[in-house]
C-alpha positions in Angstrom: 1.4 43.3 -34.4 1.7 40.1 -32.4 3.2 38.4 -35.4 5.9 41.1 -35.7 6.8 40.7 -32.0 7.0 36.9 -32.3 9.1 37.1 -35.4 11.5 39.4 -33.5 11.8 36.9 -30.7 12.3 33.9 -32.9 15.9 32.6 -33.4 17.0 29.9 -35.8 19.9 27.5 -36.0 21.4 26.5 -39.3 22.0 22.8 -40.0 25.6 23.2 -39.0 25.0 24.9 -35.6 23.1 24.4 -32.4 21.3 27.0 -30.4 22.0 26.5 -26.7 19.1 28.2 -24.9 19.1 28.8 -21.2 16.9 30.7 -18.8 13.7 30.5 -16.9 12.4 27.4 -18.9 15.7 25.6 -18.2 18.1 24.7 -20.9 17.4 23.2 -24.3 19.2 22.5 -27.6 17.9 23.4 -31.0 19.6 22.0 -34.1 18.5 23.0 -37.6 15.4 24.7 -36.4 14.2 27.6 -34.4 12.7 28.7 -31.1 11.2 31.7 -29.3 13.7 33.4 -26.9 12.0 35.6 -24.3 14.3 38.6 -23.6 15.4 39.3 -20.0 14.5 35.8 -18.8 16.2 33.7 -21.5 19.4 33.9 -23.5 21.1 31.7 -26.1 24.5 31.1 -27.8 25.3 29.3 -31.0 27.6 26.4 -31.1 29.2 25.5 -34.4 28.9 21.9 -35.4 31.2 22.4 -38.4 34.0 19.9 -39.0 37.3 21.0 -37.5 40.5 20.2 -39.5 43.9 20.8 -37.9 47.4 19.5 -37.8 48.7 17.5 -34.9 52.4 17.9 -34.8 54.0 18.3 -31.4 56.9 20.7 -31.3 58.6 18.7 -28.6 60.6 15.7 -29.6 58.9 12.3 -29.3 60.8 9.4 -27.8 60.2 5.8 -28.9 60.4 2.8 -26.6 64.0 2.4 -27.9 64.9 6.0 -27.0 65.0 7.2 -30.6 63.8 10.8 -31.3 61.0 11.0 -33.8 59.0 13.7 -35.5 55.3 12.9 -36.3 52.9 15.1 -38.3 49.3 14.2 -38.6 46.0 15.6 -39.7 42.8 15.4 -37.6 39.2 16.0 -38.5 36.9 16.2 -35.6 33.3 17.2 -35.1 30.6 17.4 -32.5 28.5 14.1 -32.4 25.0 14.8 -33.6 23.0 13.8 -30.5 21.7 15.9 -27.6 24.0 14.5 -24.9 27.1 15.1 -27.0 26.0 18.6 -28.0 25.4 19.4 -24.4 28.9 18.1 -23.4 30.5 20.0 -26.3 28.6 23.2 -25.1 30.0 22.7 -21.6 33.5 22.5 -23.0 33.5 24.9 -25.9 30.5 27.3 -25.9 32.5 30.4 -24.8 35.6 29.5 -26.8 36.6 30.6 -30.3 37.2 28.1 -33.0 40.9 28.6 -32.6 40.7 28.0 -28.8 38.6 24.8 -29.4 41.1 23.4 -31.9 44.1 24.3 -29.6 42.5 22.5 -26.6 41.8 19.4 -28.7 45.2 19.5 -30.4 47.0 19.7 -27.0 45.0 16.7 -25.7 45.8 14.7 -28.9 49.5 15.6 -28.8 49.7 14.5 -25.2 48.2 11.1 -26.2 50.5 11.0 -29.2 53.6 11.3 -27.0 52.4 8.3 -24.9 51.6 6.2 -27.9 55.0 6.9 -29.6 56.7 6.0 -26.3 55.3 2.5 -26.5 56.4 1.9 -30.2 59.7 1.2 -31.9 61.0 3.2 -34.8 60.4 0.2 -37.1 56.8 -0.1 -36.1 56.2 3.6 -36.7 57.9 3.6 -40.1 56.4 0.4 -41.4 52.9 0.7 -39.9 51.9 4.4 -39.7 48.2 3.2 -39.7 48.9 1.3 -36.5 50.1 4.5 -34.9 47.0 6.3 -36.1 44.8 3.5 -34.7 46.5 3.5 -31.4 46.1 7.3 -31.1 42.4 7.1 -31.9 42.0 4.4 -29.2 44.0 6.5 -26.7 42.0 9.6 -27.3 38.6 7.9 -27.4 37.6 8.5 -23.8 38.6 12.2 -23.8 37.1 12.9 -27.2 33.8 11.2 -26.2 33.8 13.2 -22.9 34.0 16.4 -24.9 31.0 15.3 -27.1 33.2 14.9 -30.1 34.1 12.2 -32.6 37.1 11.7 -34.7 36.0 11.7 -38.3 39.5 11.1 -39.7 43.0 11.0 -38.4 45.9 10.2 -40.6 49.6 10.3 -40.3 51.2 12.6 -42.8 54.9 12.1 -42.0 57.0 10.1 -39.6 60.7 10.7 -39.5 63.6 10.0 -37.2 65.4 13.1 -36.0 69.1 13.2 -35.3 70.0 13.4 -31.7 72.4 16.3 -32.1 
């Protein structure tokens, strides 16, 4: 009987998720394991640690240091860093958000940084050295990404093109 009750109270986290447990025993994080959750005095939510892949392509025009109007399309892959402090930070930012809301929040932040990076470059720099643009964006986003408990796994520029000013 006691075994059945304990089994009913036991919750597990898959390797790609974290259980964020909170209640009378404080808060704790369980990754790739399990824990007993006492009803009425404790609760939990699952936080996905899956890799997020999404496009970063601002709809607004991006202006270079020379005033040229550019279109930039990029692909980002981001995930929660696998340490307790980062998982805790990610939980604060994303625990109640859907995957789509998480990606949109990160995309908006990255697009904002992309605008400021493009504004410091020339058309020639962007066209000849797209990896420089990607590196500068990674550097510009680093503090915000880290604050969210995330890491950029990959960021690559798919397309850079000049738009006509008509």
